[in-house]
N, C-alpha and C positions, 0 to 999 in steps of 0.2 A: 346689897350692892353687888353688881356684877364685876367680875375680874376681867379687865380688858387685855391682860397679857396673853390670853389664849391658853390652850391646853399644854402644860409644860411636862406632862408625863411621857415617858418613853413607851411606845406601843409595841409590845412584843409580837403582835400579829403581823405588823409591817415587817419586822426583822425576820420572822420565820418564813413569811411568804417570799421575801427577797432572797434569802439564803436558798430556799427551795428552787427558785428560778435560776440562781447561779449554779446550783448542783445539777439541775436539768440540762442546762447548756453544757456543762462539763461532761456529763454522762454521754450526751449525744456526740460530743467531740472525741471522747475516749473510745466510743464504739466505732466511729469513723476511722480513727487512728489504728485501732486493732484490725479493722478490715483492710486498710491500706497496707499495713505491715504484713498481714497474712497473705494477701493475694497479689502483691507486687514484689519487686526485688529491692524495695526500700530497705536500707540497712537499719538494723535494730539499734545501732549506735546513736541515732537521732532521737530515739524515743524519750530519754530523760529530758532533753532540752525542750521537745514539743510538749511533754507532760507539764513541765514547769510553766510554759506559756499558756497552756489550757487553764491551769490553776489560777494564774494571774488574771486572765480574762474573765474567768468565773467569779473571782473576787471583785473585780471591777464592776461587773454586771450586777452583782449583789449589792454593792455600795451605791451604785447609781440608782437602782430600782428603789432601794430603801429611802434615799434622799428625795427622790421625786414623789414618792407616796407621802412622806412625812411633811414635806414642804418647809421644814425648819431644821436647824442643827444637823445638816447633812454629814459633816465630818464625824459627829458622834454616832449617828446611825451607821455610817460606813465602818467605823472602828468596831462597833459591836458586831456587825455582820462579819467582818474579817476575823475577829476572834472566834466567833461561833463556827464559821466555815472551816478554819484551820483546826479548831478544837475537835470537831467531829472527825476530821482526817487523822489527827494524832491519836484519838481514842480508838478509832478503827484499826490503825496501825499497831497500837499497843495490844489489841485483842488478837489480831490476825498474824502478826509477825513474831516468830519465836526469837527471843533474845533482843527484843526492842529495848533500846536505851535512850534516855533523854540526854542528848548530846548537843553539840554546836549546830548540827543540821536542823534539829527540832527547834532550837532557839531561833535560828535564822528564819524558819518557816513562820513562827509566831510573829516575829518582827515584820516579815513580809506581809502577813495577813493584816496587821495593824496599819502599816503604811499604805498598802494598796487599797484597803477598805476606806481609809480616810480620804485618799485621793479620789476614789470612786464616788464617795459622798459629796465631795466638793464639786466634782463634775456634774453630778445629778442635780444639785441645787442650782447651778448655773444654767443647766439646760431648761429649767422651768421658768426662768426669768426672761 
């Protein structure tokens, strides 16, 4: 007898592709930001705020893309993408930064990844309907 509920498994290929798309967007934006800061008189004081915005948009793109490809449970795919997206950033920071500590800023990044990923997933599901 055939199961009419559809495929209930989480497909990691969708998640990995979506996170890669989010990272690709973020990388392009970071390179543009670096060029703008280098070749213009833009103050370096705006860099942390712009960086946070780029990460949020990258997370959203990742969640939206995963939800649109999965066509079901967008919030779940978005959360998983958000955790993976931020998790890679945290691991890279832990490796690259001397004296890295797991503090309230890292915790807030994890919460941000979960929340923005979920919202991106909800947006993605609603875009396909």
